[in-house]
Z-matrix of the N, CA and C atoms (Angstrom, degrees):
N
C 1 1.466
C 2 1.530 1 109.18
N 3 1.340 2 116.54 1 132.82
C 4 1.461 3 120.53 2 -179.85
C 5 1.526 4 111.02 3 -96.45
N 6 1.335 5 115.11 4 171.01
C 7 1.460 6 120.89 5 -174.70
C 8 1.523 7 112.56 6 -64.26
N 9 1.341 8 116.97 7 -30.82
C 10 1.466 9 119.72 8 -179.77
C 11 1.523 10 111.04 9 -68.91
N 12 1.322 11 116.74 10 -42.39
C 13 1.470 12 121.26 11 178.19
C 14 1.528 13 110.09 12 -64.18
N 15 1.331 14 116.44 13 -46.59
C 16 1.460 15 120.22 14 -179.13
C 17 1.528 16 111.34 15 -63.39
N 18 1.331 17 116.53 16 -44.40
C 19 1.469 18 120.58 17 179.43
C 20 1.522 19 110.86 18 -64.48
N 21 1.334 20 116.10 19 -37.67
C 22 1.456 21 120.20 20 177.58
C 23 1.515 22 111.81 21 -63.57
N 24 1.325 23 116.30 22 -43.59
C 25 1.467 24 120.41 23 177.97
C 26 1.528 25 111.41 24 -61.90
N 27 1.335 26 115.99 25 -41.10
C 28 1.465 27 120.25 26 179.65
C 29 1.524 28 110.36 27 -63.97
N 30 1.338 29 117.06 28 -44.83
C 31 1.469 30 120.68 29 178.97
C 32 1.524 31 111.18 30 -62.41
N 33 1.324 32 116.21 31 -38.98
C 34 1.459 33 120.88 32 178.70
C 35 1.528 34 110.28 33 -62.59
N 36 1.325 35 115.50 34 -46.16
C 37 1.461 36 120.58 35 179.52
C 38 1.527 37 111.21 36 -64.66
N 39 1.330 38 116.61 37 -42.13
C 40 1.469 39 121.03 38 178.60
C 41 1.520 40 110.49 39 -60.31
N 42 1.338 41 116.91 40 -42.37
C 43 1.467 42 121.10 41 -180.00
C 44 1.524 43 111.06 42 -59.24
N 45 1.322 44 116.50 43 -47.26
C 46 1.462 45 120.71 44 -177.81
C 47 1.526 46 111.18 45 -66.46
N 48 1.330 47 116.29 46 -39.97
C 49 1.468 48 120.10 47 178.83
C 50 1.521 49 110.90 48 -65.95
N 51 1.343 50 117.00 49 -40.78
C 52 1.468 51 121.13 50 177.55
C 53 1.522 52 110.24 51 -56.91
N 54 1.325 53 116.16 52 -46.89
C 55 1.460 54 120.33 53 -178.23
C 56 1.529 55 111.08 54 -65.32
N 57 1.325 56 116.26 55 -46.15
C 58 1.465 57 120.19 56 -178.84
C 59 1.529 58 110.96 57 -60.37
N 60 1.328 59 116.60 58 -46.62
C 61 1.466 60 120.50 59 -178.89
C 62 1.522 61 111.79 60 -67.77
N 63 1.328 62 116.39 61 -33.84
C 64 1.469 63 120.38 62 178.12
C 65 1.519 64 109.79 63 -60.46
N 66 1.333 65 115.83 64 -47.33
C 67 1.464 66 120.45 65 -179.36
C 68 1.527 67 110.73 66 -68.09
N 69 1.323 68 116.67 67 -43.89
C 70 1.462 69 121.14 68 -176.07
C 71 1.526 70 111.87 69 -65.07
N 72 1.329 71 116.94 70 -46.23
C 73 1.460 72 120.64 71 -175.73
C 74 1.522 73 112.69 72 -73.43
N 75 1.333 74 116.54 73 -37.23
C 76 1.466 75 119.62 74 -179.06
C 77 1.521 76 111.62 75 -84.87
N 78 1.353 77 115.70 76 -12.09
C 79 1.465 78 121.61 77 -175.75
C 80 1.535 79 111.10 78 54.50
N 81 1.321 80 114.08 79 36.90
C 82 1.463 81 120.05 80 -178.73
C 83 1.525 82 109.27 81 -152.95
N 84 1.324 83 115.17 82 142.56
C 85 1.462 84 120.21 83 175.70
C 86 1.523 85 110.35 84 -113.68
N 87 1.333 86 116.25 85 22.88
C 88 1.462 87 121.16 86 178.36
C 89 1.526 88 109.86 87 -58.13
N 90 1.318 89 115.81 88 133.55
C 91 1.455 90 121.11 89 178.77
C 92 1.511 91 114.59 90 85.03
N 93 1.336 92 117.01 91 -1.74
C 94 1.460 93 121.54 92 -179.63
C 95 1.524 94 109.55 93 -104.57
N 96 1.314 95 116.15 94 132.60
C 97 1.457 96 120.63 95 178.18
C 98 1.524 97 110.38 96 -82.85
N 99 1.316 98 116.02 97 110.51
C 100 1.454 99 120.22 98 175.86
C 101 1.516 100 111.34 99 -64.04
N 102 1.328 101 116.12 100 -30.59
C 103 1.464 102 119.88 101 -179.53
C 104 1.521 103 111.07 102 -66.26
N 105 1.324 104 116.95 103 -41.69
C 106 1.469 105 119.47 104 176.56
C 107 1.521 106 110.78 105 -61.95
N 108 1.325 107 116.88 106 -41.26
C 109 1.460 108 120.21 107 -179.03
C 110 1.526 109 111.78 108 -67.78
N 111 1.323 110 117.30 109 -35.55
C 112 1.464 111 120.44 110 174.31
C 113 1.523 112 110.99 111 -64.13
N 114 1.334 113 116.03 112 -41.21
C 115 1.464 114 120.20 113 179.03
C 116 1.525 115 110.79 114 -64.77
N 117 1.329 116 117.28 115 -41.57
C 118 1.465 117 119.88 116 178.20
C 119 1.528 118 111.02 117 -65.01
N 120 1.328 119 117.23 118 -38.29
C 121 1.466 120 120.32 119 176.73
C 122 1.530 121 110.17 120 -62.64
N 123 1.324 122 116.15 121 -38.80
C 124 1.464 123 120.69 122 177.26
C 125 1.524 124 110.61 123 -67.25
N 126 1.326 125 116.59 124 -37.49
C 127 1.467 126 121.41 125 176.28
C 128 1.524 127 110.45 126 -57.82
N 129 1.323 128 116.48 127 -51.43
C 130 1.466 129 120.15 128 -178.31
C 131 1.528 130 111.62 129 -64.96
N 132 1.322 131 116.64 130 -38.58
C 133 1.464 132 120.37 131 -178.62
C 134 1.523 133 111.34 132 -63.01
N 135 1.326 134 116.80 133 -48.87
C 136 1.464 135 120.65 134 -177.24
C 137 1.528 136 112.28 135 -73.73
N 138 1.319 137 117.36 136 -25.03
C 139 1.470 138 120.26 137 -179.04
C 140 1.520 139 112.41 138 -82.51
N 141 1.321 140 116.39 139 -33.11
C 142 1.459 141 119.48 140 -171.62
C 143 1.524 142 113.83 141 -102.37
N 144 1.306 143 117.37 142 23.02
C 145 1.462 144 120.31 143 175.26
C 146 1.521 145 111.53 144 -64.49
N 147 1.341 146 116.84 145 -20.39
C 148 1.458 147 119.70 146 178.94
C 149 1.528 148 112.51 147 -71.14
N 150 1.334 149 116.75 148 -4.11
C 151 1.465 150 119.64 149 173.22
C 152 1.525 151 111.13 150 -56.20
N 153 1.335 152 115.43 151 -29.19
C 154 1.461 153 120.63 152 -176.47
C 155 1.529 154 112.49 153 -93.01
N 156 1.332 155 116.96 154 -6.88
C 157 1.467 156 119.14 155 -174.19
C 158 1.519 157 114.41 156 -123.60
N 159 1.334 158 117.60 157 -20.09
C 160 1.467 159 119.20 158 -175.70
C 161 1.524 160 110.87 159 -146.48
N 162 1.337 161 115.10 160 146.94
C 163 1.465 162 120.95 161 176.11
C 164 1.516 163 108.24 162 -119.80
N 165 1.337 164 116.41 163 121.97
C 166 1.462 165 121.01 164 -179.08
C 167 1.522 166 110.52 165 -101.70
N 168 1.323 167 115.87 166 -51.54
C 169 1.463 168 121.13 167 178.39
C 170 1.522 169 108.64 168 -165.36
N 171 1.327 170 116.31 169 163.35
C 172 1.462 171 120.36 170 177.13
C 173 1.523 172 109.96 171 -62.39
N 174 1.339 173 115.84 172 -42.36
C 175 1.468 174 120.48 173 179.06
C 176 1.523 175 110.50 174 -57.29
N 177 1.322 176 115.98 175 -48.53
C 178 1.458 177 121.43 176 -178.06
C 179 1.524 178 111.37 177 -60.93
N 180 1.315 179 116.48 178 -45.18
C 181 1.464 180 120.92 179 -178.96
C 182 1.522 181 111.80 180 -65.63
N 183 1.332 182 116.27 181 -45.76
C 184 1.466 183 120.49 182 -179.08
C 185 1.522 184 110.87 183 -61.90
N 186 1.334 185 117.12 184 -44.51
C 187 1.463 186 120.49 185 -179.02
C 188 1.526 187 110.90 186 -63.01
N 189 1.314 188 117.24 187 -41.27
C 190 1.460 189 120.69 188 179.31
C 191 1.528 190 111.02 189 -62.01
N 192 1.319 191 116.41 190 -45.37
C 193 1.463 192 120.52 191 -179.83
C 194 1.523 193 110.66 192 -64.23
N 195 1.329 194 116.84 193 -42.80
C 196 1.468 195 121.15 194 -179.99
C 197 1.522 196 110.79 195 -61.97
N 198 1.331 197 117.26 196 -45.42
C 199 1.462 198 120.41 197 179.56
C 200 1.528 199 111.41 198 -62.15
N 201 1.323 200 116.55 199 -41.95
C 202 1.463 201 120.20 200 179.23
C 203 1.525 202 111.47 201 -63.94
N 204 1.314 203 116.47 202 -46.90
C 205 1.468 204 120.84 203 -178.58
C 206 1.521 205 110.92 204 -62.63
N 207 1.333 206 117.10 205 -46.79
C 208 1.465 207 120.42 206 -178.82
C 209 1.524 208 111.65 207 -66.41
N 210 1.327 209 116.90 208 -37.36
C 211 1.464 210 120.34 209 -179.88
C 212 1.526 211 110.86 210 -62.45
N 213 1.323 212 116.48 211 -47.82
C 214 1.464 213 119.21 212 -178.23
C 215 1.522 214 112.03 213 -75.29
N 216 1.323 215 117.10 214 -28.80
C 217 1.465 216 120.01 215 175.03
C 218 1.526 217 110.01 216 -65.53
N 219 1.332 218 116.29 217 -40.82
C 220 1.465 219 120.66 218 178.46
C 221 1.521 220 111.07 219 -65.04
N 222 1.321 221 116.57 220 -43.48
C 223 1.464 222 120.87 221 177.94
C 224 1.528 223 110.62 222 -61.09
N 225 1.319 224 117.10 223 -40.82
C 226 1.468 225 120.33 224 -179.60
C 227 1.526 226 111.36 225 -66.32
N 228 1.331 227 117.48 226 -35.33
C 229 1.463 228 120.30 227 177.11
C 230 1.524 229 110.61 228 -64.86
N 231 1.320 230 116.16 229 -41.45
C 232 1.464 231 120.69 230 -176.83
C 233 1.525 232 111.72 231 -70.51
N 234 1.315 233 116.84 232 -47.07
C 235 1.466 234 120.19 233 -171.25
C 236 1.533 235 114.47 234 -94.97
N 237 1.317 236 117.38 235 -9.43
C 238 1.465 237 119.16 236 -179.33
C 239 1.529 238 112.62 237 -127.09
N 240 1.315 239 117.66 238 -67.99
C 241 1.462 240 120.25 239 -172.39
C 242 1.529 241 112.82 240 -63.79
N 243 1.335 242 117.55 241 -44.57
C 244 1.464 243 120.40 242 -177.53
C 245 1.530 244 111.51 243 -119.18
N 246 1.323 245 116.06 244 35.03
C 247 1.461 246 120.78 245 -174.96
C 248 1.528 247 113.24 246 -62.55
N 249 1.339 248 117.96 247 -25.06
C 250 1.467 249 120.20 248 -179.60
C 251 1.526 250 112.01 249 -66.47
N 252 1.320 251 116.97 250 -23.43
C 253 1.466 252 120.17 251 -179.88
C 254 1.526 253 112.37 252 -93.66
N 255 1.330 254 116.58 253 -2.84
C 256 1.465 255 120.88 254 -178.73
C 257 1.521 256 110.54 255 -75.87
N 258 1.330 257 116.44 256 125.61
C 259 1.465 258 122.53 257 -177.96
C 260 1.526 259 109.69 258 -91.97
N 261 1.318 260 116.10 259 82.84
C 262 1.465 261 120.67 260 -176.88
C 263 1.523 262 112.39 261 -68.91
N 264 1.331 263 116.94 262 -27.34
C 265 1.463 264 119.87 263 -179.83
C 266 1.527 265 111.40 264 -67.03
N 267 1.322 266 116.95 265 -38.79
C 268 1.465 267 120.40 266 178.93
C 269 1.525 268 111.80 267 -80.18
N 270 1.327 269 116.22 268 -25.61
C 271 1.463 270 120.66 269 178.54
C 272 1.523 271 108.80 270 -88.93
N 273 1.328 272 115.04 271 68.79
C 274 1.467 273 120.35 272 -168.55
C 275 1.526 274 113.88 273 -111.98
N 276 1.316 275 117.67 274 14.21
C 277 1.463 276 120.16 275 179.56
C 278 1.530 277 109.82 276 -64.14
N 279 1.327 278 116.94 277 136.93
C 280 1.466 279 121.88 278 -179.09
C 281 1.534 280 109.49 279 -82.56
N 282 1.321 281 116.28 280 96.42
C 283 1.462 282 119.81 281 -173.56
C 284 1.527 283 112.60 282 -67.94
N 285 1.331 284 117.10 283 -19.89
C 286 1.463 285 118.55 284 177.64
C 287 1.524 286 111.56 285 -64.27
N 288 1.344 287 116.02 286 -24.83
C 289 1.460 288 120.18 287 176.51
C 290 1.528 289 111.36 288 -69.47
N 291 1.315 290 116.88 289 -15.16
C 292 1.461 291 121.97 290 175.36
C 293 1.524 292 111.00 291 -99.22
N 294 1.331 293 116.15 292 -45.46
C 295 1.460 294 120.72 293 -173.54
C 296 1.527 295 113.07 294 -65.60
N 297 1.322 296 116.78 295 -43.13
C 298 1.471 297 119.75 296 -176.54
C 299 1.529 298 111.92 297 -65.39
N 300 1.343 299 119.54 298 -52.02
C 301 1.473 300 119.27 299 177.98
C 302 1.527 301 112.92 300 -61.83
N 303 1.331 302 116.83 301 -39.90
C 304 1.464 303 120.62 302 -179.59
C 305 1.526 304 110.48 303 -63.88
N 306 1.330 305 116.95 304 -42.89
C 307 1.464 306 120.55 305 178.72
C 308 1.525 307 110.58 306 -62.87
N 309 1.326 308 116.13 307 -43.99
C 310 1.458 309 119.87 308 179.27
C 311 1.516 310 112.12 309 -63.15
N 312 1.326 311 116.33 310 -43.64
C 313 1.464 312 120.99 311 -178.86
C 314 1.521 313 111.75 312 -65.64
N 315 1.320 314 116.48 313 -34.69
C 316 1.470 315 119.53 314 -179.08
C 317 1.529 316 111.64 315 -67.11
N 318 1.327 317 117.18 316 -26.38
C 319 1.459 318 120.63 317 175.64
C 320 1.524 319 111.42 318 -79.53
N 321 1.330 320 116.07 319 -30.23
C 322 1.463 321 120.50 320 -176.73
C 323 1.522 322 112.99 321 -86.47
N 324 1.332 323 116.78 322 -38.07
C 325 1.466 324 121.63 323 -176.07
C 326 1.522 325 109.82 324 -121.31
N 327 1.316 326 116.45 325 98.76
C 328 1.466 327 122.02 326 177.95
C 329 1.520 328 108.73 327 -151.38
N 330 1.315 329 116.59 328 172.99
C 331 1.465 330 120.65 329 -178.48
C 332 1.521 331 112.99 330 -92.33
N 333 1.318 332 116.78 331 -19.58
C 334 1.457 333 120.79 332 179.74
C 335 1.522 334 108.84 333 -159.21
N 336 1.318 335 116.33 334 131.99
C 337 1.464 336 119.83 335 -175.58
C 338 1.528 337 110.11 336 -84.39
N 339 1.326 338 114.76 337 66.85
C 340 1.461 339 122.32 338 176.20
C 341 1.527 340 108.01 339 -124.97
N 342 1.326 341 118.09 340 155.89
C 343 1.472 342 119.89 341 -176.90
C 344 1.524 343 114.01 342 -54.64
N 345 1.332 344 117.79 343 -48.53
C 346 1.465 345 120.21 344 -177.91
C 347 1.524 346 111.67 345 -65.18
N 348 1.329 347 116.43 346 -39.36
C 349 1.466 348 119.67 347 -178.87
C 350 1.524 349 111.19 348 -69.32
N 351 1.322 350 117.01 349 -39.62
C 352 1.465 351 120.60 350 178.18
C 353 1.526 352 110.21 351 -65.12
N 354 1.322 353 116.93 352 -41.77
C 355 1.465 354 120.49 353 178.85
C 356 1.523 355 111.20 354 -67.34
N 357 1.341 356 117.16 355 -37.39
C 358 1.469 357 119.99 356 175.95
C 359 1.527 358 110.03 357 -62.77
N 360 1.330 359 115.99 358 -45.64
C 361 1.464 360 120.62 359 179.18
C 362 1.524 361 110.62 360 -62.20
N 363 1.325 362 116.05 361 -42.02
C 364 1.465 363 121.12 362 176.43
C 365 1.523 364 110.51 363 -56.47
N 366 1.330 365 116.94 364 -42.56
C 367 1.467 366 120.40 365 -178.61
C 368 1.522 367 111.80 366 -65.81
N 369 1.321 368 116.82 367 -36.57
C 370 1.469 369 120.72 368 179.35
C 371 1.521 370 110.37 369 -66.61
N 372 1.334 371 116.25 370 -47.60
C 373 1.467 372 120.13 371 178.73
C 374 1.528 373 110.88 372 -63.52
N 375 1.332 374 116.65 373 -43.30
C 376 1.461 375 120.07 374 -176.72
C 377 1.525 376 111.33 375 -66.05
N 378 1.331 377 117.25 376 -38.62
C 379 1.465 378 119.38 377 -179.71
C 380 1.524 379 111.53 378 -60.99
N 381 1.329 380 116.74 379 -32.31
C 382 1.465 381 119.84 380 -177.47
C 383 1.525 382 112.52 381 -66.60
N 384 1.332 383 117.23 382 -20.39
C 385 1.473 384 120.10 383 -177.81
C 386 1.527 385 112.94 384 -122.18
N 387 1.334 386 117.91 385 -0.67
C 388 1.470 387 121.10 386 -174.54
C 389 1.520 388 113.06 387 -63.62
N 390 1.325 389 117.64 388 -23.79
C 391 1.462 390 120.62 389 -177.98
C 392 1.528 391 111.82 390 -80.94
N 393 1.313 392 118.30 391 -11.19
C 394 1.471 393 120.86 392 -175.88
C 395 1.528 394 113.61 393 -57.89
N 396 1.343 395 120.85 394 -42.67
C 397 1.474 396 118.48 395 177.00
C 398 1.525 397 112.98 396 -58.29
N 399 1.348 398 117.30 397 -36.60
C 400 1.465 399 120.19 398 178.25
C 401 1.525 400 111.23 399 -67.97
N 402 1.325 401 117.19 400 -44.29
C 403 1.462 402 120.69 401 178.97
C 404 1.524 403 110.57 402 -65.92
N 405 1.333 404 116.29 403 -37.12
C 406 1.463 405 120.87 404 177.47
C 407 1.521 406 110.35 405 -64.49
N 408 1.325 407 116.63 406 -40.12
C 409 1.464 408 121.36 407 179.74
C 410 1.526 409 110.70 408 -64.55
N 411 1.327 410 116.85 409 -41.65
C 412 1.463 411 120.54 410 178.08
C 413 1.518 412 110.59 411 -63.65
N 414 1.326 413 116.26 412 -42.47
C 415 1.463 414 120.54 413 178.58
C 416 1.519 415 111.09 414 -63.62
N 417 1.329 416 116.01 415 -39.44
C 418 1.466 417 120.64 416 -177.58
C 419 1.521 418 112.00 417 -69.00
N 420 1.337 419 117.04 418 -40.90
C 421 1.466 420 120.14 419 -178.87
C 422 1.519 421 112.08 420 -83.90
N 423 1.329 422 116.36 421 -22.34
C 424 1.459 423 120.45 422 177.08
C 425 1.507 424 114.90 423 86.82
N 426 1.350 425 118.84 424 1.85
C 427 1.459 426 120.49 425 179.80
C 428 1.520 427 110.78 426 -159.80
N 429 1.337 428 114.29 427 163.33
C 430 1.462 429 120.54 428 176.10
C 431 1.519 430 108.48 429 -147.53
N 432 1.337 431 116.44 430 139.00
C 433 1.457 432 120.41 431 177.54
C 434 1.524 433 109.99 432 -64.79
N 435 1.325 434 115.97 433 152.27
C 436 1.464 435 120.76 434 -176.08
C 437 1.523 436 111.86 435 -59.03
N 438 1.337 437 117.82 436 -37.68
C 439 1.458 438 120.10 437 -178.56
C 440 1.522 439 110.69 438 -66.66
N 441 1.338 440 116.90 439 -33.26
C 442 1.463 441 120.60 440 176.56
C 443 1.512 442 110.59 441 -68.27
N 444 1.335 443 116.27 442 -39.19
C 445 1.465 444 119.66 443 179.04
C 446 1.526 445 110.77 444 -68.91
N 447 1.335 446 117.92 445 -32.53
C 448 1.466 447 120.05 446 175.71
C 449 1.532 448 109.82 447 -64.06
N 450 1.318 449 115.76 448 -40.35
C 451 1.467 450 120.95 449 176.66
C 452 1.522 451 110.42 450 -59.24
N 453 1.322 452 116.85 451 -47.61
C 454 1.456 453 121.23 452 -179.74
C 455 1.522 454 111.43 453 -66.29
N 456 1.327 455 116.57 454 -36.66
C 457 1.462 456 120.13 455 179.27
C 458 1.525 457 110.85 456 -61.67
N 459 1.328 458 117.12 457 -46.19
C 460 1.462 459 119.64 458 -179.25
C 461 1.528 460 111.59 459 -68.57
N 462 1.319 461 117.47 460 -31.60
C 463 1.465 462 119.70 461 174.09
C 464 1.521 463 110.46 462 -64.41
N 465 1.328 464 116.18 463 -45.34
C 466 1.459 465 120.39 464 178.42
C 467 1.515 466 111.87 465 -64.51
N 468 1.331 467 116.93 466 -38.77
C 469 1.463 468 121.17 467 178.54
C 470 1.527 469 110.67 468 -65.38
N 471 1.325 470 115.80 469 -37.81
C 472 1.471 471 120.74 470 176.59
C 473 1.518 472 110.90 471 -58.61
N 474 1.332 473 117.14 472 -44.89
C 475 1.459 474 119.77 473 -179.84
C 476 1.522 475 111.58 474 -68.26
N 477 1.335 476 116.89 475 -38.74
C 478 1.458 477 120.68 476 179.16
C 479 1.528 478 110.86 477 -63.17
N 480 1.325 479 116.64 478 -41.93
C 481 1.464 480 120.74 479 178.56
C 482 1.524 481 111.49 480 -67.03
N 483 1.320 482 116.56 481 -32.67
C 484 1.457 483 118.90 482 176.98
C 485 1.523 484 111.46 483 -69.78
N 486 1.330 485 117.37 484 -32.31
C 487 1.464 486 119.75 485 173.74
C 488 1.526 487 109.65 486 -62.52
N 489 1.332 488 116.06 487 -43.03
C 490 1.464 489 120.40 488 177.21
C 491 1.530 490 110.45 489 -62.98
N 492 1.323 491 116.65 490 -36.47
C 493 1.464 492 121.70 491 177.34
C 494 1.520 493 111.18 492 -61.56
N 495 1.331 494 116.87 493 -42.00
C 496 1.465 495 120.04 494 -179.89
C 497 1.525 496 111.56 495 -69.03
N 498 1.331 497 116.87 496 -37.29
C 499 1.465 498 120.38 497 176.38
C 500 1.528 499 109.62 498 -62.80
N 501 1.333 500 115.75 499 -45.14
C 502 1.467 501 120.68 500 179.66
C 503 1.521 502 110.94 501 -61.90
N 504 1.318 503 117.72 502 -44.43
C 505 1.462 504 121.05 503 -178.29
C 506 1.524 505 111.54 504 -66.30
N 507 1.324 506 116.27 505 -36.59
C 508 1.467 507 118.90 506 177.81
C 509 1.525 508 110.02 507 -66.74
N 510 1.337 509 115.93 508 -40.81
C 511 1.465 510 120.50 509 -179.04
C 512 1.524 511 111.96 510 -70.03
N 513 1.336 512 117.18 511 -40.95
C 514 1.459 513 121.29 512 -174.40
C 515 1.527 514 113.92 513 -91.28
N 516 1.338 515 116.77 514 -32.21
C 517 1.461 516 120.20 515 -173.24
C 518 1.523 517 113.58 516 -117.94
N 519 1.332 518 116.31 517 -11.17
C 520 1.457 519 119.28 518 -175.62
C 521 1.516 520 112.43 519 72.16
N 522 1.347 521 116.49 520 17.68
C 523 1.468 522 121.72 521 -177.85
C 524 1.520 523 110.08 522 -92.11
N 525 1.337 524 116.01 523 132.18
C 526 1.464 525 120.15 524 178.77
C 527 1.520 526 109.32 525 -142.18
N 528 1.325 527 116.37 526 117.25
C 529 1.464 528 122.83 527 178.44
C 530 1.525 529 107.72 528 -104.36
N 531 1.314 530 115.99 529 97.76
C 532 1.463 531 120.87 530 -173.26
C 533 1.522 532 112.31 531 -60.08
N 534 1.308 533 117.66 532 -43.64
C 535 1.465 534 121.27 533 -178.25
C 536 1.521 535 110.93 534 -62.51
N 537 1.325 536 116.89 535 -47.87
C 538 1.464 537 120.74 536 -178.65
C 539 1.520 538 111.91 537 -67.17
N 540 1.332 539 116.92 538 -40.28
C 541 1.466 540 120.48 539 -177.90
C 542 1.523 541 111.46 540 -67.23
N 543 1.324 542 117.16 541 -48.98
C 544 1.469 543 120.48 542 -179.11
C 545 1.525 544 110.45 543 -62.37
N 546 1.318 545 116.95 544 -43.81
C 547 1.466 546 120.37 545 178.84
C 548 1.521 547 110.99 546 -64.20
N 549 1.330 548 116.48 547 -38.59
C 550 1.456 549 120.44 548 178.66
C 551 1.515 550 112.64 549 -65.78
N 552 1.328 551 116.50 550 -38.30
C 553 1.467 552 120.73 551 177.32
C 554 1.523 553 110.10 552 -64.09
N 555 1.329 554 116.36 553 -44.28
C 556 1.465 555 120.81 554 178.63
C 557 1.524 556 110.30 555 -59.65
N 558 1.318 557 116.51 556 -45.38
C 559 1.460 558 120.61 557 -178.93
C 560 1.524 559 111.33 558 -63.99
N 561 1.327 560 116.83 559 -41.26
C 562 1.464 561 120.73 560 -179.87
C 563 1.518 562 111.26 561 -64.36
N 564 1.325 563 116.90 562 -36.82
C 565 1.468 564 121.23 563 178.58
C 566 1.523 565 110.61 564 -59.21
N 567 1.337 566 116.57 565 -39.31
C 568 1.469 567 120.21 566 179.61
C 569 1.528 568 111.82 567 -61.92
N 570 1.329 569 116.58 568 -26.53
C 571 1.463 570 120.41 569 -178.00
C 572 1.532 571 113.49 570 -88.28
N 573 1.317 572 117.88 571 -12.77
C 574 1.468 573 120.57 572 -172.61
C 575 1.525 574 112.50 573 -57.73
N 576 1.335 575 117.19 574 -49.35
C 577 1.463 576 120.30 575 -179.59
C 578 1.521 577 110.46 576 -64.65
N 579 1.327 578 115.96 577 -37.65
C 580 1.463 579 119.66 578 178.29
C 581 1.527 580 110.87 579 -63.41
N 582 1.347 581 116.93 580 -41.81
C 583 1.462 582 120.20 581 179.05
C 584 1.530 583 111.14 582 -57.09
N 585 1.325 584 115.58 583 -42.05
C 586 1.468 585 119.77 584 -179.74
C 587 1.531 586 110.35 585 -61.10
N 588 1.321 587 116.54 586 -47.68
C 589 1.465 588 120.51 587 179.83
C 590 1.526 589 111.08 588 -65.29
N 591 1.324 590 116.55 589 -36.61
C 592 1.465 591 120.60 590 -179.11
C 593 1.527 592 110.65 591 -62.87
N 594 1.319 593 116.91 592 -47.30
C 595 1.460 594 120.28 593 -177.24
C 596 1.524 595 112.64 594 -73.24
N 597 1.340 596 117.25 595 -33.49
C 598 1.466 597 119.47 596 -175.79
C 599 1.522 598 113.46 597 -87.41
N 600 1.338 599 117.58 598 -20.03
C 601 1.466 600 119.46 599 -176.39
C 602 1.524 601 113.46 600 -119.80
N 603 1.315 602 116.81 601 -54.74
C 604 1.463 603 119.88 602 -174.19
C 605 1.523 604 111.37 603 -66.73
N 606 1.319 605 117.83 604 -47.11
C 607 1.457 606 120.64 605 -176.33
C 608 1.520 607 112.94 606 -72.49
N 609 1.316 608 116.88 607 -7.60
C 610 1.462 609 120.11 608 176.50
C 611 1.525 610 112.16 609 -90.35
N 612 1.328 611 115.56 610 5.54
C 613 1.463 612 118.84 611 171.94
C 614 1.502 613 116.21 612 105.56
N 615 1.332 614 118.89 613 2.36
C 616 1.460 615 120.22 614 178.74
C 617 1.521 616 109.42 615 -72.77
N 618 1.318 617 116.81 616 136.96
C 619 1.456 618 120.41 617 179.69
C 620 1.510 619 112.73 618 -66.38
N 621 1.314 620 116.42 619 -30.03
C 622 1.453 621 121.27 620 179.37
C 623 1.522 622 109.74 621 -132.81
N 624 1.322 623 115.88 622 155.27
C 625 1.450 624 121.27 623 173.27
C 626 1.516 625 107.29 624 -96.38
N 627 1.320 626 117.01 625 115.58
C 628 1.456 627 120.91 626 -179.60
C 629 1.512 628 109.74 627 -102.65
N 630 1.312 629 115.26 628 145.94
C 631 1.452 630 121.92 629 179.57
C 632 1.516 631 109.61 630 -118.51
N 633 1.331 632 116.91 631 153.58
C 634 1.457 633 118.87 632 174.30
C 635 1.519 634 109.47 633 -63.64
N 636 1.307 635 117.10 634 128.27
C 637 1.456 636 120.35 635 -179.72
C 638 1.519 637 110.39 636 -76.58
N 639 1.346 638 117.84 637 137.27
C 640 1.449 639 120.43 638 178.65
C 641 1.521 640 111.14 639 -65.63
N 642 1.319 641 115.41 640 145.17
C 643 1.466 642 120.73 641 -179.47
C 644 1.520 643 109.18 642 -81.76
């Protein structure tokens, strides 16, 4: 494992912990897209089914379990424990517009036409677009709390570091995963505009990141 992969995993874990603690401590999930969190939980579920069939390392197993537990714990906070604070009207992105194409593509473009491989491919494609309901919600409301933007920043940083990981692996090992790389590039592109707003507004001390409201 190289430093880019390890740093990416740490940023990913930090992002999820930030979000979970934000909801738990404030006892509110206002401004958080439950749909994005459901999609991420589905990503982890379909990707980590190999927990029951293969052992790679203790690190790998522990990280998979932690991501699964935190993902479903976050979903339970949003839809059960603090559901009264959930803004379902603003979280109105049509997730079927993501799930149907992603499911179809995972059957058409994969490395092996087996159930586990198709589900793994599905998880890779879905992760690249799972953040869209959250970004759509921020655009619709016109603002996001600083803690939410920190969560998004670490998610974006995780993807950027994974791109560096793939470049390093191709250079050092000759390894190239076309599905993961292309999906990762797509996902990183979605964060580019957010990164600009994060550095120019949030890090300058504003409590919230405000966006121009559509006319």
